[in-house]
C-alpha positions in Angstrom: -6.7 3.2 20.1 -8.2 -0.6 19.7 -11.7 0.8 19.1 -12.1 3.9 17.5 -12.8 7.3 19.5 -16.5 7.7 20.6 -18.2 10.3 18.9 -21.3 12.7 19.3 -23.4 14.2 17.1 -24.0 17.9 17.8 -26.2 20.5 16.7 -25.2 24.0 17.4 -27.9 27.1 17.2 -26.7 30.5 17.7 -28.3 34.1 16.9 -27.5 34.4 13.2 -25.4 37.7 14.2 -23.2 35.3 15.7 -22.4 33.2 12.5 -18.8 34.5 12.2 -18.0 34.2 15.9 -19.1 30.2 16.0 -17.0 29.8 12.9 -14.2 31.1 14.5 -14.5 29.3 18.0 -15.1 26.3 15.7 -11.9 26.3 13.6 -9.9 26.8 16.7 -11.4 24.1 18.5 -10.5 22.1 15.4 -12.0 18.7 16.3 -15.6 19.1 14.4 -16.7 17.2 11.3 -19.4 19.4 9.6 -22.3 17.5 8.2 -25.7 18.6 6.7 -28.3 18.9 9.2 -30.6 16.0 10.1 -33.7 18.2 10.5 -32.9 21.9 9.4 -34.3 24.8 10.6 -35.1 26.2 7.0 -34.2 25.3 3.5 -31.9 28.6 3.5 -28.2 28.4 3.2 -25.5 31.0 3.5 -25.2 31.3 -0.6 -22.8 34.1 -0.4 -20.3 31.5 1.4 -21.2 28.8 -1.1 -20.2 31.1 -4.0 -16.9 32.6 -2.7 -15.9 28.8 -1.6 -15.8 27.7 -5.3 -13.3 30.8 -5.9 -11.3 30.2 -2.6 -10.7 26.5 -3.6 -9.6 27.7 -7.0 -6.6 29.8 -5.2 -6.0 26.7 -2.9 -5.7 24.5 -5.9 -3.1 27.1 -8.2 -1.0 27.5 -5.0 -0.7 23.5 -4.7 0.0 23.3 -8.3 2.7 25.7 -8.0 4.5 24.1 -5.6 3.7 20.5 -7.2 5.6 22.4 -10.5 8.4 23.7 -8.3 9.1 20.1 -6.7 8.7 21.9 -2.9 6.1 21.7 -0.2 5.6 24.4 2.2 3.7 24.1 5.8 1.0 26.6 6.3 2.4 29.3 9.0 1.6 32.3 10.5 -1.1 34.3 12.3 -5.0 35.6 11.0 -6.5 38.5 12.4 -10.2 38.2 11.6 -11.8 41.3 12.3 -14.6 41.4 10.0 -17.2 38.7 8.3 -15.6 35.4 7.1 -17.2 36.1 3.6 -15.2 39.5 3.7 -12.2 37.8 4.9 -12.5 35.4 1.9 -12.7 38.0 -0.7 -9.6 39.5 1.0 -7.4 36.9 0.9 -8.4 35.9 -2.3 -7.3 39.3 -3.4 -3.9 38.4 -2.0 -3.6 35.1 -3.7 -4.5 36.8 -6.9 -1.4 38.8 -6.7 0.5 36.2 -5.4 -0.5 34.0 -8.4 0.7 36.8 -10.9 4.1 36.8 -9.4 4.9 33.4 -10.7 2.7 34.0 -14.1 5.4 34.6 -16.2 7.2 31.4 -14.9 4.5 29.1 -14.9 3.2 29.9 -18.4 7.1 29.4 -19.5 6.9 26.3 -17.6 3.8 24.9 -19.3 5.3 26.0 -22.7 8.2 24.3 -22.5 6.1 21.1 -21.0 4.1 21.3 -23.9 7.1 21.2 -26.5 8.7 18.4 -24.7 5.4 16.4 -24.8 5.3 17.1 -28.4 8.7 16.1 -29.5 8.0 13.3 -27.0 5.7 12.1 -28.9 7.5 12.3 -32.6 10.1 10.4 -30.7 7.5 7.7 -30.2 6.7 8.0 -33.7 10.3 7.5 -34.9 11.4 5.1 -32.2 10.3 2.0 -34.0 12.9 2.7 -37.3 15.7 4.7 -35.4 18.1 1.7 -36.0 17.6 2.8 -40.0 20.8 5.2 -40.8 20.0 5.1 -44.7 17.8 8.1 -46.1 13.9 7.6 -46.8 14.4 9.2 -50.0 17.0 7.3 -51.2 15.3 4.0 -49.9 11.9 4.9 -51.4 13.1 6.1 -54.7 15.2 2.8 -56.1 14.7 1.9 -59.5 14.1 -1.9 -59.3 12.9 -2.3 -55.5 9.6 -0.5 -53.8 10.6 -0.5 -50.1 8.3 0.7 -47.5 8.6 1.1 -43.5 5.2 0.8 -42.0 3.8 0.2 -38.3 1.3 -2.9 -38.7 -1.2 -4.3 -36.3 -1.9 -8.3 -36.3 -4.8 -8.0 -39.0 -3.1 -6.0 -41.2 0.2 -8.5 -40.8 -1.7 -11.4 -41.5 -3.1 -9.9 -44.9 0.3 -8.9 -46.0 1.8 -12.1 -45.2 -1.0 -13.6 -47.7 0.9 -11.4 -50.8 3.7 -14.1 -51.7 5.3 -11.1 -53.7 6.3 -9.0 -51.0 9.2 -9.7 -48.6 8.5 -8.7 -45.2 10.5 -8.2 -41.9 9.2 -7.1 -38.8 9.7 -6.7 -35.2 7.2 -6.6 -32.1 6.0 -3.1 -30.6 3.8 -2.6 -27.8 0.3 -2.9 -28.2 0.0 -5.5 -30.7 1.9 -3.9 -33.4 4.8 -4.3 -35.3 7.7 -2.2 -37.3 7.9 -3.7 -40.7 10.0 -3.4 -43.8 8.2 -4.0 -46.8 10.1 -5.1 -50.2 8.5 -5.7 -53.6 10.0 -5.7 -57.2 8.7 -1.9 -58.6 7.2 -3.5 -61.9 5.5 -6.4 -60.7 3.9 -5.6 -57.6 3.7 -1.9 -56.3 3.2 -1.3 -52.5 1.1 1.8 -52.9 -2.0 -0.1 -53.5 -1.3 -2.9 -51.0 -0.8 0.0 -48.4 -4.1 1.1 -49.2 -6.4 -1.1 -49.2 -4.8 -2.5 -45.7 -5.4 1.7 -44.5 -1.9 2.3 -43.7 0.9 4.9 -44.9 4.4 4.8 -45.2 6.8 6.1 -42.5 8.4 9.5 -43.5 10.3 12.0 -42.2 11.1 15.3 -42.8 12.9 16.0 -46.0 13.6 12.1 -46.6 15.9 12.3 -44.1 17.0 8.9 -42.2 15.6 8.0 -39.2 18.0 7.6 -37.2 19.4 11.0 -37.9 15.7 12.3 -36.8 15.5 10.0 -33.8 18.9 11.6 -32.7 18.0 15.1 -33.5 14.5 15.2 -31.4 16.4 13.8 -28.7 18.7 16.3 -28.4 15.9 18.7 -28.8 14.2 17.2 -25.8 17.6 17.0 -23.6 17.6 20.8 -24.4 14.4 21.6 -23.6 14.5 19.6 -20.1 17.4 21.3 -19.5 15.9 25.0 -20.1 12.8 23.4 -18.2 15.1 22.8 -15.0 16.4 26.1 -14.9 13.1 27.8 -15.1 11.8 25.4 -12.4 15.1 26.5 -10.0 14.2 29.9 -10.8 10.5 29.4 -9.6 11.9 27.2 -6.7 14.4 30.2 -5.8 11.3 33.1 -6.1 9.3 30.6 -3.6 12.0 30.4 -1.3 13.0 33.9 -1.4 8.9 34.6 -0.5 8.6 31.5 1.8 6.9 32.9 4.8 4.4 34.8 3.0 3.7 32.1 0.9 3.3 29.6 3.8 1.4 32.3 5.7 -1.2 32.7 2.2 -1.3 29.2 2.1 -2.6 28.7 5.7 -5.0 31.7 5.3 -6.5 30.4 2.2 -7.0 26.7 4.0 -8.6 28.6 7.1 -11.0 30.6 5.1 -11.8 27.5 2.6 -12.9 25.5 5.7 -14.6 28.5 7.7 -16.7 28.9 4.2 -17.5 24.7 4.3 -18.9 25.1 7.9 -20.9 28.1 6.8 -22.0 26.7 3.5 -23.1 23.4 5.0 -25.0 25.4 7.5 -28.6 26.7 7.7 -30.4 30.1 8.6 -33.3 31.4 8.8 -34.5 35.2 9.8 -32.8 34.8 13.2 -31.1 31.8 13.3 -27.8 29.8 12.5 -27.6 26.2 12.5 -24.4 24.1 12.4 -24.3 20.1 13.0 -21.1 17.5 12.9 -19.3 14.8 14.8 -17.0 15.8 17.4 -15.0 13.2 20.0 -16.9 12.3 22.9 -14.5 13.1 25.4 -14.0 17.0 24.0 -17.8 17.6 24.1 -17.4 19.3 27.8 -14.7 21.5 25.9 -16.9 22.5 23.2 -19.7 23.3 25.3 -17.8 25.3 27.7 -16.4 27.4 24.5 -19.8 28.0 23.0 -22.0 28.0 26.0 -22.7 31.6 26.2 -23.1 32.5 22.4 -25.5 29.2 21.4 -27.5 26.3 21.9 -25.8 22.9 22.1 -27.3 19.6 21.9 -25.5 16.1 21.4 -26.3 12.5 20.7 -24.7 9.3 20.6 -24.9 7.3 17.3 -27.7 4.9 17.3 -26.7 1.6 15.8 -24.9 0.2 13.0 -27.0 0.2 9.5 -28.5 3.5 10.5 -25.7 5.8 11.0 -22.2 6.1 10.0 -20.4 8.3 12.0 -16.5 9.2 10.8 -13.8 6.9 12.3 -11.4 8.7 14.1 -8.3 6.6 16.0 -5.7 8.7 17.7 -2.4 7.3 17.6 0.8 8.5 18.7 2.8 10.2 15.7 5.7 7.9 15.8 3.0 4.7 14.6 0.4 6.9 12.8 2.3 5.9 9.4 1.3 1.9 9.6 -2.1 3.6 9.0 -1.3 4.2 5.5 -1.4 0.4 5.0 -4.4 -0.2 6.7 -5.9 2.1 4.1 -4.8 0.4 1.5 -7.5 -2.2 2.2 -10.1 0.7 3.6 -11.0 2.7 6.3 -11.9 1.0 9.8 -15.9 1.6 10.1 -16.5 3.4 13.3 -18.7 0.4 14.5 -15.5 -2.1 14.6 -12.2 -2.5 16.1 -9.4 -0.9 14.2 -6.6 -3.0 13.0 -3.8 -0.5 13.4 -2.7 -1.5 16.5 -2.2 -4.8 15.8 -0.9 -4.4 12.5 2.1 -2.2 14.1 3.1 -5.2 16.4 2.6 -8.0 13.7 3.7 -6.1 10.2 7.3 -5.7 11.8 7.5 -9.1 13.5 6.6 -11.0 10.7 9.0 -9.1 8.4 11.9 -9.8 10.7 11.1 -13.6 11.1 11.1 -13.9 7.0 14.0 -11.5 6.4 16.8 -12.3 9.5 19.9 -10.7 8.0 21.5 -7.5 10.0 23.5 -6.3 6.8 20.7 -6.6 4.4 18.1 -4.7 6.9 20.6 -2.4 7.3 20.7 -1.6 3.7 17.2 -1.4 3.8 16.9 0.9 6.4 19.1 3.4 4.8 17.3 3.3 1.8 13.8 3.9 4.0 15.8 6.8 5.4 16.2 8.3 1.8 13.0 6.8 0.6 11.6 9.3 3.4 13.6 12.4 2.6 12.7 11.7 -1.2 8.5 11.4 0.2 8.9 14.8 2.0 10.5 16.3 -0.7 7.8 15.5 -3.3 5.3 16.1 -0.3 4.1 12.6 -0.7 2.4 11.3 2.4 2.0 7.6 1.1 5.8 7.6 0.4 6.9 9.0 3.8 4.6 6.4 5.7 5.9 3.4 3.8 9.1 4.5 4.3 8.8 4.4 8.1 7.1 1.3 7.9 9.9 -0.4 6.0 12.2 1.4 8.6 10.4 -0.3 11.5 10.5 -3.5 9.7 14.1 -3.1 8.6 14.9 -2.6 12.4 12.9 -5.9 13.4 15.1 -7.8 10.7 18.2 -6.4 12.1 17.6 -8.0 15.5 16.2 -11.5 14.1 19.5 -11.0 12.3 21.5 -10.7 15.3 20.0 -13.8 16.6 20.4 -15.6 13.4 24.1 -14.5 13.5 23.6 -13.2 9.9 25.7 -10.5 8.3 25.4 -10.4 4.2 25.3 -14.1 4.6 27.1 -16.5 6.6 30.4 -15.7 5.6 31.0 -12.7 7.9 30.3 -14.5 11.0 29.9 -18.3 10.9 32.5 -18.6 7.9 33.4 -21.3 6.1 32.4 -23.3 9.7 29.1 -22.4 9.3 29.1 -23.3 5.5 30.6 -26.8 6.3 33.8 -26.4 4.2 36.5 -25.6 7.0 37.2 -24.9 10.1 37.4 -21.3 9.7 34.9 -18.9 11.6 34.2 -15.2 10.1 35.9 -12.3 10.9 33.0 -10.8 13.2 32.7 -13.7 15.0 34.3 -13.2 17.9 32.7 -9.6 18.1 29.3 -10.5 17.5 26.9 -9.5 20.5 24.8 -12.8 20.3 26.8 -16.2 21.2 26.4 -19.7 19.4 24.6 -20.9 22.5 21.4 -18.4 22.0 21.4 -19.1 18.4 21.6 -22.7 18.8 18.6 -22.6 21.5 16.6 -20.6 18.9 17.2 -23.0 15.9 13.7 -24.1 16.0 12.9 -20.6 14.6 15.9 -20.3 12.7 16.8 -23.4 11.4 20.0 -22.4 9.5 23.5 -23.3 8.6 25.3 -25.7 11.4 22.5 -24.4 13.9 20.2 -26.7 12.3 19.2 -30.3 13.2 17.7 -33.2 11.7 14.4 -31.8 13.0 14.7 -28.2 13.1 12.7 -27.5 9.9 9.9 -29.5 11.3 10.1 -27.8 14.3 10.1 -24.5 12.2 7.2 -25.3 10.4 5.0 -26.5 13.6 5.9 -22.6 14.9 5.3 -20.9 12.1 1.7 -22.7 11.8 1.5 -21.8 15.8 1.9 -18.4 14.7 -0.5 -18.4 12.0 -3.0 -20.4 14.1 -2.9 -17.5 16.9 -3.5 -14.8 14.6 -6.3 -16.6 13.1 -7.9 -17.4 16.2 -7.3 -13.6 17.1 -8.6 -12.4 13.9 -11.9 -14.3 14.3 -12.3 -13.2 17.5 -12.3 -9.8 16.9 -15.0 -10.9 14.1 -17.3 -11.8 17.0 -16.5 -8.7 18.9 -17.2 -6.3 15.9 -20.3 -8.2 15.4 -21.3 -7.6 19.0 -20.2 -4.0 19.1 -22.4 -3.6 15.7 -25.5 -5.2 17.7 -25.8 -7.3 14.6 -27.6 -10.7 15.9 -27.6 -12.4 12.4 -24.5 -11.3 11.5 -22.7 -12.9 14.5 -24.8 -16.0 14.8 -24.2 -16.9 10.9 -21.3 -15.4 9.8 -18.7 -14.8 12.7 -19.6 -17.5 15.1 -18.8 -20.3 12.6 -15.5 -18.9 11.8 -14.4 -18.9 15.3 -15.6 -22.1 15.9 -13.5 -23.6 13.0 -10.5 -21.2 13.9 -10.4 -22.8 17.4 -9.2 -26.1 16.0 -5.9 -24.8 14.5 -4.9 -23.0 17.9 -5.9 -25.7 20.0 -3.7 -28.5 18.0 -0.7 -26.3 17.9 -1.0 -24.8 21.4 -1.2 -28.2 22.8 2.2 -28.5 23.6 2.0 -25.8 25.7 0.8 -28.5 28.2 4.0 -29.7 28.3 6.8 -26.9 27.3 9.7 -29.1 27.9 8.2 -31.6 25.1 6.2 -29.2 23.0 7.1 -30.7 19.5 6.4 -33.9 20.9 3.0 -33.2 22.5 2.1 -31.7 19.2 3.9 -34.1 16.9 1.4 -36.9 19.1 -1.7 -35.1 18.7 -1.4 -34.8 14.9 -0.6 -38.3 14.3 -3.6 -39.5 16.5 -5.8 -36.8 14.4 -4.4 -38.9 11.1 -4.9 -41.9 12.5 -8.6 -41.3 14.0 -9.6 -39.8 10.5 -8.4 -43.0 8.7 -10.6 -45.1 11.3 -13.5 -43.0 12.0 -15.6 -45.7 13.1 -13.1 -47.2 15.2 -11.1 -44.5 17.0 -8.5 -44.8 19.4 -9.6 -43.3 22.7 -7.2 -45.1 24.8 -5.0 -41.8 26.0 -5.9 -38.0 26.7 -4.3 -37.1 23.5 -6.1 -39.4 21.4 -9.5 -38.6 22.8 -8.6 -35.1 22.1 -7.8 -35.6 18.5 -11.2 -37.6 17.9 -12.9 -34.2 19.7 -11.4 -32.2 17.5 -12.3 -34.1 14.2 -15.6 -34.0 15.7 -15.5 -30.4 16.3 -14.6 -29.5 12.8 -17.2 -31.8 11.4 -19.5 -30.0 13.6 -18.4 -26.8 13.0 -18.6 -27.0 9.1 -22.2 -28.3 9.2 -22.8 -25.2 11.3 -21.2 -22.9 8.8 -23.3 -24.9 6.3 -26.5 -24.2 7.6 -25.7 -20.8 8.5 -25.0 -19.7 4.9 -27.9 -21.6 3.4 -30.0 -19.8 5.8 -28.4 -16.5 4.8 -28.6 -17.3 1.1 -32.3 -18.2 1.6 -33.5 -15.1 3.7 -31.2 -13.0 1.3 -31.4 -13.8 -2.1 -34.5 -15.5 -2.0 -33.2 -18.9 -3.4 -35.1 -21.9 -2.9 -34.4 -24.4 0.3 -32.7 -26.8 -2.0 -30.6 -24.3 -3.8 -29.4 -22.6 -0.6 -28.3 -26.1 0.9 -26.6 -27.0 -2.2 -24.9 -23.4 -2.5 -24.4 -23.2 1.3 -22.7 -26.3 1.3 -20.4 -25.4 -1.5 -19.4 -21.7 0.3 -20.1 -23.1 4.1 -18.8 -26.8 3.8 -16.5 -27.6 1.2 -14.8 -24.1 0.1 -14.7 -23.3 4.5 -13.0 -26.5 5.0 -10.3 -25.5 2.2 -9.8 -22.1 3.7 -9.3 -23.6 7.2 -6.5 -25.8 5.9 -4.5 -23.3 3.3 -5.0 -20.1 5.5 -3.7 -22.2 8.4 -0.8 -23.3 6.3 0.1 -20.4 4.5 2.1 -19.2 7.3 4.5 -21.8 6.3 5.8 -19.1 4.1 7.4 -17.3 7.3 9.8 -20.3 7.3 9.9 -20.6 3.2 11.2 -16.9 2.9 13.6 -17.3 5.8 15.4 -20.2 4.2 15.4 -18.9 0.8 17.0 -16.0 1.8 19.5 -17.8 3.8 20.3 -20.5 1.3 20.6 -17.9 -1.5 23.1 -16.2 0.2 24.7 -19.4 1.3 24.9 -20.3 -2.8 26.5 -17.2 -3.6 29.0 -17.5 -0.9 29.6 -21.0 -2.0 30.2 -19.7 -5.5 32.5 -16.9 -4.2 34.7 -20.0 -2.4 35.1 -22.0 -5.6 36.2 -19.2 -7.7 39.1 -19.1 -5.1 39.4 -22.8 -4.8 41.0 -22.9 -1.3 39.4 -22.4 2.0 40.7 -18.8 2.7 38.3 -15.9 3.9 41.2 -13.3 3.3 41.3 -14.8 -0.4 37.7 -14.8 -0.8 37.5 -11.3 0.6 40.2 -9.9 -2.2 39.6 -11.9 -4.9 37.9 -9.4 -7.3 35.6 -12.2 -8.9 34.4 -13.4 -5.3 33.6 -10.0 -4.4 31.6 -9.5 -7.5 29.5 -12.7 -6.9 28.9 -11.9 -3.3 27.4 -8.4 -4.3 25.2 -9.7 -7.0 23.9 -12.2 -4.3 23.3 -9.5 -1.8 22.1 -6.9 -4.1 19.4 -9.7 -5.3 18.5 -10.8 -1.8 17.8 -7.0 -0.9 16.1 -5.9 -3.6 14.2 -8.9 -5.0 13.5 -10.7 -1.8 13.0 -7.5 0.3 10.2 -6.5 -2.0 8.8 -10.1 -1.9 8.8 -10.4 1.6 7.0 -7.0 2.2 4.2 -8.1 -0.3 3.7 -11.7 1.3 3.4 -9.7 4.8 1.0 -7.4 3.5 -0.8 -10.7 2.2 -0.7 -12.5 5.2 -2.6 -9.5 7.0 -4.7 -8.6 4.0 -6.1 -12.1 3.2 -5.6 -14.3 5.9 -6.1 -12.1 9.2 -8.1 -9.1 7.9 -10.6 -11.1 6.1 -11.7 -12.3 9.3 -13.1 -9.4 11.3 -12.3 -6.1 9.5 -14.2 -4.8 6.4 -13.0 -1.1 6.2 -15.9 0.7 4.7 -16.0 3.7 6.9 -14.9 7.1 6.5 -12.0 8.9 7.8 -12.5 11.9 10.2 -12.0 14.8 8.7 -12.4 17.6 10.9 -12.5 21.5 9.9 -9.9 23.7 11.5 -7.7 26.5 11.4 -4.3 26.3 9.7 -3.0 29.1 10.8 -3.3 31.0 14.2 -6.6 32.6 14.7 -6.1 36.2 16.5 
């Protein structure tokens, strides 16, 4: 699961009479991605397959459209008996699809017509919307004897020109896209508005029969509501019809997908007078199975991918179904290359862990878990894999947040467990304190990680900062090490020596600094604090360093280490710029210093301390709920949890606080978790320029 599956490029040559049998067996095999042959036996293709493929794909799109309009998703099911050539089978299935589509034709046309009418009315509504509060009829407003009145929509330039005319009264309110709903008024005999409007190129806003914009807006809204109601009923009829024919519909969909893949396979192959050739990628572990399947009807040859830069095989990372959803987060960054380590396994561990550390609250995490479950059901209903995958990831993260919440003794804030005692108001514990599964002693022992309430000490926040940075130092070192491993796997010596090794040298330093305390676990924070003090002292006295102890000597070595690492990175960048960007020696050295020296030093510091956000968001979450809990107490005015829990005002305050924590902080923490992975970690080793393994397969059982 760490490295993508090893792939083989397989060439299959058979007699042309065995073309359809080869196609059937490869669809049953279901693990071959077909490509254009590198060394074709001829330039001839199966032209009939290419032509029929367009028709079949059109039917697939229509079936998908029917499901999309109906708001339902059906999985391909059933069996398919193949007793003729695949091209003939494709024509047969296309006829079935045409008949099935005709069954829904009237409903689809009606839905299309209704959607068109709704779109038309919505565009009219958008035009009326700027003046929807005007209740006076326009035929009355525009026919005043003394005043000339106009309602217009102006842009910035037009409004500026109108303002130059001091004889026109202007009142306006901003709209979207830099436009303004404007009321113009002038004396009809002295300053008529029509010439002014003509000059700036705008027309008065008009309504049918001069009715008031308010009335027109109301009527259009009612029409849209009626049409939407009819649309929902029509869509319900479509869903009902699909459900009545669910089995046949699913079988047809499966046949179409299967025929499409069969024609795709044949259209990418080559034919001569006597032979059929097809080529593609197959997982190496399945090579023996494929060979035994086709050995009697075809000649098979396989070759391993050559090297990075010459060939880019598809990436196939086999994951358990329970964790495969995490792949959707990685694919936001890009598909892993065949030549690099997949970050999926690490992300599955680190993403929920960091989320849990930044959002430690059992109650709030439970709400997020319930939301994730409903969000997943919504994704299933809409047929959206992205929604389903994101909901699963949110679910995993919520479970970890519940675990850290149990350790932090937080349940919708400090009141339900710690009570007023934790808030330092009165010696009154929360109602859940006696039944909480994690004792106070455990939480107090974990206070360096969870420095909240009565469990925090004068140094706990300082210790939490150190532990947060330790997590970051480990993550950055591992990421840099993975970058080196990727460069070795790609056999790219220049990439290894001038790009990845300098990063590993630099990001080893934070790991040594914040891992130094492990030499004496009982005095971990003291050891790290002493090393940081000596580093600062030796930085200020570089020419007369303190080398009196092993810790002070290590501090000076680390300073030299960073300096040498930055010089190495500087020279490496300069060499790359001179070789590939054809810069002069002076220009390469100058740019190399900026990118490899100055910028690298800034990134080393900022990337490392960036992980402090783990502490920041955890503290922000706790003290936001602490503040709302304190406000709820102030409403009551005396230290009574019963009074706080029964007072309507205090209940509303607590609900608002928790909604803010769940909605706002939950979203921010999720985004920041992604940022730590994408920016700080992935940028050290992961490029994401690969292509996903997409094998052709039978979507139904072939018999």
